[in-house]
N, C-alpha and C positions, 0 to 999 in steps of 0.2 A: 621812833620808827617812821614817822612822817618824813623826816629829813632823809633818812636812809632810803626809803622807798623812792623819794624824789630824785635822789642821786643815782640809784641803781637803774632807774627806769630808762635813762638815756643810753645805757649799755645793753639793753634788752630789746632793741628795736625789732628784731625779727619775730621773737615770740609774742611781744606785746602787739605788734601789727596784726598777728593772727587773732589774738583776743579781741582787738578793736574791730576787725572785720566781722567776727562772730557776733559781737554785741551790736554793732551798727545794723547789720542785716536783720537781726532779731528785732531791734527797735522799729525798723521800717515796716516789717511784716505785722508786728503787733499794732503799730499805729494805723496801718492800712485796715486791719480787721476792726480796730476801734472806730475808725471813721465810718466803715460800713455799718457797724453796730449802732452808732449814734444816728446815722441816716435812717436806719430801720425803725429806731425808737421814735424819732421825731416824725418820720413819714410825711414830710411836708410836700404837698402838691398844690401850689397856689392856683386859685381859680383863674380861668381864662375867659371862656365864653360867658360866665356869670360873674365876672370881676366887678361889675357895677351894681350888683345886688347886695344890699346890706345884710339880708338874711335869706336863707334858703330852707324851705320846708321839704323834707324828703322822707321816704319810707325807711324805717329802721331795719337794716339788714342783720343786725346782731341779735341773736336770741340765745337764751340760756340753753346749754346742751341738755338733751334728755337725760333723766335720771332713772336708773333701774330701781326696782322696789327694794326698799331698805337702805338706799344710798343716802348719805348725809348731804343736804344742800350746801353746807359749808365747804364740803370737799369737792364741789363741782369744778369742772375745768373752765377755762376762759370761754366767753360767749362764742358760739359758732357764727360764722359769717355766711349768710345765705347767698347762693350764686345768682339769683335773679333779682330784678328790680321789684321792690315792694310798692304796689300802686298806691297813689294818694287818692282818697275819696273825693269826688267832685264837689261834694258839699263842704269840704274843708276850705276850698278857695274863698267862699263867701264868709266863712267864719274868720278867716285870717283878715279879710278886708275890713271886717267890723272891729278889729282890735284897735284900741287907742294908740296912736303914734304911727300906724301903718298908712303910708301915703298911696302905695300902689302894690297890688298883688296880682301876678300874672301866672295863669296856669301854663306850665311849661310841658310841651310834648316833644319827646325825642324818639326818633325811629330811624331805621336804616333806609337809605335810598341809593339809587345808582342811575347814572345817565348811560343808557345802553346805545351803542352805535353799531352800524353795519360795518363788518370787516375789522372791528377793533374791540379791545376789551372794555368792559364797563368802567366808568369813573365813579367810585363810591364816595359817599358823603353822608353826614348825619343831617336829617331833615327836622325842621322846627317850624313853629308858627311865627309869623312876622313880628308879633308883639315882643317876642323874646330877643329880637336882634338888638334892641337898645341896651341890653345888659352886658355886652362885650366891651364897648359898644361898637356895632357895625354902622358905618356911614355909607350913604349911596355915592359911589364914584361916578357911575354912568346910569342913565335911565331913571325909572321911578319905581316906587314900592309896588309890590304885587297887589292888585285890587280885585282881580277876578280869580275864580277857582282854577283857571287854566294858565295862570301866570306864576312865574317862579323867579326868585332872586338868587343869584349864585355868588359865592365868594370868589375873589380874584383868582385864587389858585385852582379852584374847580373849573372856572370858565376857561382858564388858560389850558388846563389839561384836556378839556373837551374841545377846545378850539372854537368857542362860540362867544357871542356878544349880545347886547340888547337888541331885541327884535328877532333873533334867531329862534328856530324851532328845535326843541330837544325832546327826547323820549325818556321818561323817567319811570323806573320801576320802584314802587313803594307800596307798603301795605299788601293788599291782595290784588293789585291791578298794575298795569303798565299803560300809560297814556301819554299823549303829546302835550307839551307845555310851551308857552312863549316866554323867552327870557326877558323879563321886564327891567331888571337892574343888575349891575355888578356892584357888590358891596366890599368894603375894605375896613380894616381895623388897624389901629396904630400898634397893637401888641402882636407878638408872634403866637399863633395858635397851633396846637399839635394836630387838630382834627379839622378836616374840611367840613363845610356847612352849606346848606341851601335852605331857603325860606319860602314856604307857601303861605297862602292866606290862612288866618287863624281857623276859619271855617273848614277849609280843605284839610288842614292838619288834624283837626278834631275828627273829621270823617275817616281819615286813614288810621289814626291812633286815638281811639276814644278814651283810653286810660290816661289820666294825668300822671306824668312822671315826677314832677317837682313843682313847687310854687316859689317863684322868684319874688322877693319882697324888697320894697324901698320904704324907708322910714321918713317921717317928717324931719326937716332940718331942726337941729337944736335938741332933739330928743336923746335920751340916754339909750344906747343900743342894747345894753344888757337888760334894762327894764322892759323894753319892747320885746326882746327875745323871751323873757320870762312870761310876759302876758300872752304871747302867741302860743308858747308851750302849754300854758294853763288852759287856753281856749281849745286846744287839741287834746287835752288830757283824756286818757283812756283809749287812744288810738295808737297803732304801731307806727308812730311818726316821730321825727326828731327835728329840731331847729338848729341849724348850724350857721356859723359866721366865720370870718377870717379864712385861714387855710382849710377849714372844714368844708368849705364850698367846693374845693378841688376834688374831694372824695366823691362828691355828687356827680361831677363830670367824668371822673376817672375811677369808677368803683373798684377796679382791679387793685388799686392802691391799698384797699382795706386788708387784703390777704398778703400782698407782696412784702409789706413791712415786717410781719411776723416771720416770714420765710427768711428774709435778709438777716434778722436778729439771730435766728437759730443757726444759720450758716456761719455768720461772722463770729458768733460766740464759740461754736465748736472748733473752728479753725484757729481762732485766737488762742484758745486754751491749748490746742495741740501744738501750736507754734511755741508757746511759752515752755511747755514740757521739753520739746526738742531743743530749744535754745539752752535750757539748763544743762541738758546732756552734752550738747556741743561745747558750751563754754567750759564745763567741768573737765571734759576730755582735753581741751586745748590747754587749760591751766595745768592739768595734771602732767601733760607731756612737757610743758615748760618747766614745771617744778622738778620733774625727773631729771632734767638736764642740769639742774643746779644742786644736785645732792652733795657734791664736794663742797660747794660754797656754804650750804647749810651745815654740813659737818664741821667746817672751820668755825662758823659763827657759833655753833653749839659748844665747840671746844673752848672758846674764849668767854663763855658765860651766857650766851643768849638763851632765852627760854623758848619753849615751844609756843607759848602765848605771844611772845614778841615776834617770832618769825611768822606766825599766822597773821598777826596784825599787819606786818609788813607786806605780806602777799595780798591780803584783802585791800590794803591801801593802794597798792599798785593797780589791782583790778578795778577799784572804784575810780581811780584817777583816769584810767582808760575809759571807764564807763561814762564819765562826765563828758569826755570828748565825743564818744560814740552817740550819747544822747543829743548833744548839740547838732551833730551832723544828721542824725535821724530825724530830728525835729523839722528840718527843712526838706528832707527827702521823702518823708512819709506822706504828706498831703498830695503831692503830685502822683505818686504811685497809687494812692487810694482813689483819686479822681479817675485815673486811667482805668483801674480795675472796675470801678463803678460804671464807667462808660461801656466797658465790655459786657457787663451784666445787662445793661439796658439794650445793647445791641442784640443779645440773645433772647430778649423778651422776658427774662427772669424778673426784671424790675421795670415798672412803667416809665416811659420817657418823661412823664410829667413830674416825677419825683425829683426834688432838688437835693444834690449831695450836700451833706452838712458835716463838717469836722471842726469842732470848737476846741476848747481847752480840755474837755473831759478825756478824749482819746489820748491827748498828749500826756496828761497826768497818769492815765492808765498805763501808757507805754513806759513812762518814767518809773512807775511802780513795778511793772514787770521787769524792766531793765535792772532796777535795784535788786529785786528778788533773784533774778538770774545771775547777776554779778556776785552777790553775796553767797548764794547757795552754790552756784557753780564754782566760785573761788574757794569756798570752804571745802567742798567735796574734793576739788583738785589739789588743794594744799594739805589735806589731812595726812596723807601718807608721807609726804616729804618732810613735814615738821615733826612727825612722831618718831622718826628714826633716831637711833642713838648715834652720837658723834663718831664713834669708832666704826659702826656699821656703815655709815654714809661714806667714810673715807675708804673702807675696804671694798664695798660693793661697786664703787665707781658708777659705771653706767648700767649695770645689770640690776634690775629690780625683780625680786623673786616672790615676795609676799604680796597678796592682793585681797585674799578672801576674808574680809571683815564679817563677823556674825550678822551685823545689821544688813550688810549688802546681800548676804545669802538669804536672809529672811525676806527682804523686799523682793528679791528675784523670785522666790517661791510664791509670794503673794501675787505678783503680777502674772506669772505663768499660770497660776491657779485661776486667776481672773480670766485670762484668755481661754483656758479650757472650759470654764463655766459658761462664758459667753458663746463659745462655739456650740456647746451642747444646747443652750437655750435657743440658738438660731435654728438648729435642726429640729428640736422637739416642739417649740412653741409658735414659731412664725411661719407664715406663708407669703409669697409674693414680695413686692417691693419693700414692705415694712421690715423685712429681715435685715435691710441695710442699717437699721438703727442699732443693731447689736453687732453686725458684721464689721462695720467700720472701727469701733473701739477695740475689737478683738485684735486687729493688726497692731494698734498702738500698744496694747498691753503686752503682746508677744515681743515686739522689738525692744520695749523697755526691759522686760525680763531677760532677754538675750544680751542686752547691753550691760546689765549689771553682772552677768556671768561672762562678759566678754573675754577677759584674760584666760579663764579656764577653758572656755569653748575654743578659743584660738589655739591654745596649746594642744587640746584634744584633736582638733581638726588637722593641725600641722602633723601630728603623729599618724593620723589615719591616712593622709595623702602623701606622707613623706616617703614611703616605700616606692610607689610608682615614680615619684619625681626623681629620687636618687637613681633608680634603674635606667631612666631614659636620658638623664642630663649629666651624669658623670660627677666629677669632683666639684664643679661649680654648684650643682644641685645639692650635693651632700652638705656643702658649706652653707647654702641658703637655708636648707631644712634645719641644720643645727642652729643657725641664728634665729630662725622662727621659733624653735622650742625654747631656747635660752632667753630670747627677748620677747616672749609671748605677751608680757604685760604692756610693753611699749608698742608692739605690733597691734595689740588690741585697740590702741588709740586711733589707728587708721582703719582697722576692720570694723569697729563699731559704727562710725558714721556711714561707711560704705554699706553696712548691713541695714542701717536706718533708711538710707536712700533706696536701696534695692527693695526692701520689704514694703515701704510705703508706696513706692511707685508701682511695683508689681501688684500689690494688694488692691490699691485704690483704682488703678487703671482697669484691671480685669473685673473688679466689682462693677464698674460702669459698663464695660462691654457685655458682661453677663446679664446685667439688668436690661440693657438695650435689646439683646437677643431674646430674652424672656418676654419682654413687652411686645416685641415684633411677632413672636410666635403666638402669644395669646391673642393678639389682634387678628392675625391671619386665620387662626383656628375658629374665631367667632364670626368671621365674615364669609358668607357664601355668595353675596351679591357679585355680579359681574361688573357693575358700574354703580356710581353714586351721582345723582343729579343735584346740583346746588343752584337755586335761583340767584340772580344778581343781587336781589334785595327783597325783603318783605316776607320771605318764607314761601312755603308750598301752598298753593290754592287748591281747592277741590277740583276745579276744572283742569288744572295742569296734571294732577294725579290721575284723573280719569283719562285724559288724553294719552298719557304714558302707558296706562294699562291696555288701551285699545290699539297701541302701535304694533304693527306686524313684527313678529320676532320676539316680542316681550312676553316671557312666560309668567312673570310675577313682578309686581311693583308695590313696595310698602312705604308708606309715609314714615319718617324717622325724626325723632327729637331726642335730645339728651339734656340731663340736668343732674342735680344731686339732692337727696332728701334724707330725712331722718325717720326712723321707726320709733314710735312711742314706746317708752319703757326700756330702750336700748341705749346704753351709754356709748356714744361713738362720736368723737370730736370731729372727725372728717366726714361723717355721713356715709351714705351708700350711693354708688353711681346708679342712675336711673336711665333706662332707654325706653323710648316710646316707639311702638311699631303697630302696623295694621294687622289685625288678628289673622285673617285668612291668608295673608301673604308672608307672614313671619317665618313659617316653616321652610320656605324656599329661599329667603334672603338672609336668614341668620342660621347659625349652627346649633341652635337650641334644640335639644331632643328631650321632651318631657318624660319624666319617670312616673308621673302621676298627673291626671287631668289632661287638659288640651289647650293649646294656644289659640284655637279657633274660638274659644269662649272669652278671649281677652278683649272685652268690650265694656263700655260704660265705666263703672268704678270697680275695676278688678286689677289683679296683680299676679305675676308669676315670680316665684322665689326659688332660690337654690334649696336643695334638700337639706344642706348643712344649716342654712340660716333658719329654715322652718323648724328643724329639729331643736335648735337653740331657743327658738321662741315657743316651743311646744305647740306648734300649729300644724294643721293639715289642710288639704284641699277642702274648700267650703267654709273655713274659718275666716274671721275678719280681723284685720289689723288697722291701726291708725298711722298714716304717713303724714309727716310735715313736709310739704313740697318746697321747691326753691324760692317761692314768693311768700313764705310763712304760712300759707293756708294749710289747714289740716283737713285730710280727706280720709274717710273710712273706706277701705277697699277690701274686696273679698278675694281670697286666694283661689285661682282657677287652675293653676298648673305648678308643678314642681319639676326642677331639672337639676342635673349635676353640674355644678360650676367648677371652674378651675381655681384651686386654692390660691388666694391672694389677689384674684382678679374677679371676684364675685360682683354681680350686678343684679338688678331687678328689672323686670319688664312690665310696662304699663301700656294701656291703649295710647296711641300717638295723639289722638285728640285730647285726651285727659291731660297728659303730661305737657303738651304744647301750650295749652291754655294757661298754664302756670309758669311760662317762660317769658322773657322780654319780647320775643317775636310775636307770641300769641298764637302761633301756628307752627306746624312742623318745619324744620329747617332744611331737610333733604329728602330725597327719594332713593330707596335701595331698589335696584333693578336686577332681575335675573333674565338673561336672554338665551335664545336657542343657539345663537352664533355670535362670535366676537365681532362679526362684520356689522351687526346691528348697532353697536355702541356708538360709533362716530355720528350716525345720523340722528341720534336723539337730541343733539344740540340745536337742531332746527325747530324744535317744538316750542321754544319761547325765546324772546330776545335776551341776550346776555346769559343764557343758561349754560352753566359750566358742567361738563361731563368728564368724570374721572374714572378710568378703568381700575380693576381690582389691584393689579400690580403697582400702579401709580399710587393707589391709596396706601398700600402696605409700605412702600418706600417713603411716602410722605410722613406716615406715622413714625417710622424709624428715624427719619431726619429730625422730627420734632424731639424725639427722645435723645438723639445725638446732640442737639442744640443745648438741651438742659444739662447733659453730661459735660459739655464744654466748660461750664461754670466750675465744676469740681476739678476738671483738668487744669484750669488756670491756677486754682488755689494749691493743688498738689504740686504743680510745677514750681511754685514759689518755695514750698517747704523742701522739696527735693533739691532745688538749687542751693538752698541754705545748707543742707547736709553735704552736698557736693563740695561746698567751700570748706567744710570741716575736714573732709577727706584730704583736700589739697593742703590745708594748714598742717594737718598731722603728718602727712608724708614729707612735705617740704621741711618741716622742723626736724623730723626724725632723721632724714637723710642728710640734711645740711649740717648737722652736728656730729656726723660720723667721719669727718675729715681725717682725724688722727687714726681711726681704725683702717681707713682705706690706705693711708700712708704706710702704716705698718705692714699691710698686706703686700704693698708694692716693694717695700724694702726687703721683704723676704723672698721676692722673686715673682710675684703676681704681676701680670700686665694690666694695662687699662682695660683691654678687651675682656679679660677674665673677671675683673671686678664688675664691669658693666653687665656681663652675663649673669654673675651671681645676683646682682641687684634686679635684673630683669626677672629672674626666677622668683626672687622675694616678692616683687610686685605682683607677679601672677599668683603667688600663694595668697597674698592679701586679697586680691580680687576674687579668687576662688572661694576663700573662707567667707568673705563678705556676701558673695552671691548665694552660697549654700545656706548660710544662716538667714539671709534676707528672704530667700525663697521659702524656707521652712516657716518663718514668721508669717509670710503672706498666705501660705497654705492653711494656716489655722482659721483663716477667715473665708478664703475662696471656696473651699470644698463644702463647708456647711451652708454658705450663702447660695451656691449653685443648687444644692439639694432643696433649699427652701424656696428659692425663686423660680427655678426651672425644672425641679423634680429630676435632677441628674446630679451626679457627683463631680462631673467635669465642668470647670468654668468655660465660658464661651469667649471667643475673641481671637484675633489673628495672632499667629505665633511670632510674627515679625516684631510685635511689641516687646515680647520677652527677649527676642534676639537683639533689639536695639538697647535694651537695658543691660544685657550682658556685654555687648560691644562697648557701650558707654563706660561701664564699670572698669573693664579691662584697659581701655584707652586712657581713662582718667588715672588709674593706678600706675600705669607705665609712664605717662607723661610727668606726673607729680613725683615720681621716684627718679627717673633717669635724667631729667633736666637739671635738678639741683646736684645730682651725683656727677654729671658731666662738669658742672661748674667747680665742684669740690676737687675733682681729679685734675683740674688745670693747675692746681698749686703743686709745687715741687714736693716730693715725699718728705725730704728732710725738714723743710719749712713747716709742713703740716704736722709732722710728728712732734715737732718742738713747740707748736702753738699751744697757748694756755686756753683754758675754757673761758 
């Protein structure tokens, strides 16, 4: 069989090229997802500003998730990552310095700062004490190190952006103040750093940021780093601190890396698995179509003594030979595509710019394994019908295949469609808000797989349903096209199925994203009553600025505002609960919260306002106390002073701004929500402080929607890759199907049909294929869209522009017509007598 497969493969260039393209693109996509998966698992972010520190002591942001009563600790989820910096006790610095093998330990302070300028936007940078400059290392390019509290050293990029040099005066906002400094030095480093920096004296840095962020450690030369790390960890035992080295230092500089890695793993794993499933379906369909065109050949082989097993081995050998070539090509094409896609992810902010793309041998092996499974399973599924036919039936049936409904196929179809139904019901009954996407997405996949398994039957049924109107409006050519569609339903399904896949996945996933964006935008707008939001250039909101805003003419209310995430003691919630900090007396005018019990005016000290649904689940009421773990790991007992009705899926809890802000990295509120008597008041608020950014309500809503759109772009990219893959399958199927009908077209022309009549018939056939694919794909997408719209937006209609669906329809029709008519035109160029006498 190996020799026979090797000899026959040279005469099957057209069909094997289609199989090669399907396997090649499947390999590339799986390798791309594998590279993203490995990058997320490794999550390497090399240290930059702390590159010369041997060890870094930092607060441990990972905490075990809360357990409800009765939960088994062994069943706990992965540790939760707290959103705020966990401060390092000042006493820990001296304890680290006293550890044997430690040569130097510097208390590192990191806080936001901005150079504010008249008539220009602020230049933002991270501020540090001068002692930490040596750990990059930064060297002085011009000037001298800052020695007085009114001196500052700027890195070259910040100085260039601000247009200043040594001796110039600059105005810097940092901490709770804005004051003038003299540029004492311009500093540079030999390595490329992602974040701008400026350096104050250590004393001034401590005054502006009393809390120690990290401890940078240098060890004595010749000491064993692992031993020193263990001794430092032992000296700090019992405190929520950890000691890191190597690339672990990068997570100290770029804490967002801690969460982006798991997000990347989940995304790559989900789309990698989806691609593998789609690849099996595409390859099996392509092989099945190729096998269907060789039924006479197999009938002759069976008639001279070949067994089904031998024919199956020959077909699998052919597929594997093509798979080897596809794997080799995909091996080289996969990494560049992966790097490009990873760059797009970094451009959207989904992944930190500091993370390094990693694609070693593991994704290549995974892609090879997926390719092998795809080739074997797809080849076996595609070959099963062709090799099981009896020799006499193969010679008699010629190109017409009538039987397709294998019991296993029907059972699998019922299981997948039942799964889609169950997921749709779960989406409606159990989920609210964005989390509904966790079941809505798989619903589409289950539906399209179920429809694909029933493809021939559904194609024949749909052809019968739409056949009447087609015959009525298109005459004899339409009658012939409908007859072909019914008789050749099994082969037509090979083109309908990938078109249905592309339509279903594109429609479902695109409108899932647009519905989610619209629901998020609506929830954000409904919760915001402020006419403007004020954001200081750096350092957060000071009490003096808040007071000045409140006393500004035309301002009806001004509330300090802070955000974070926390956990309620005794509630198992891996993602935590969003927290908002507001000023008690101003909250009713700047937010849309309407208490159903209690009052927001009592939101002061250690208090909280919860949604009625959450309070009911906790069996708590106004006046009761709950324990919150805030963003910096601190636990606080808070008393419930108000309950309000929250929007399902978008629940939050309100705390006093002062309480919540004290447990954030800033240490103070980040913004001010302002309600004005007139929109004309808003522009003048910018003059209240240097660099103060004023954003009106509409701009805030648009910015929020833009952020959601940016995140959705990630899914658009991945869906586009899979849809492009299924589009290839459509082209393969139609080109193979039409290209091998030369004899049929020749016979039609010999009995009197013209080229135009044949082309008209094929045009109608192509439109039938497009119509059936679009109808089935839309039906598959609807199993997900309507339940998700109800769960996320409390409406049964998905949101999004109609032109998206119009583009999908236009693309499907254009693709079907082009892939049908172009090979048909080539086939009709052959003289009828020659085509009719040609052998298969």
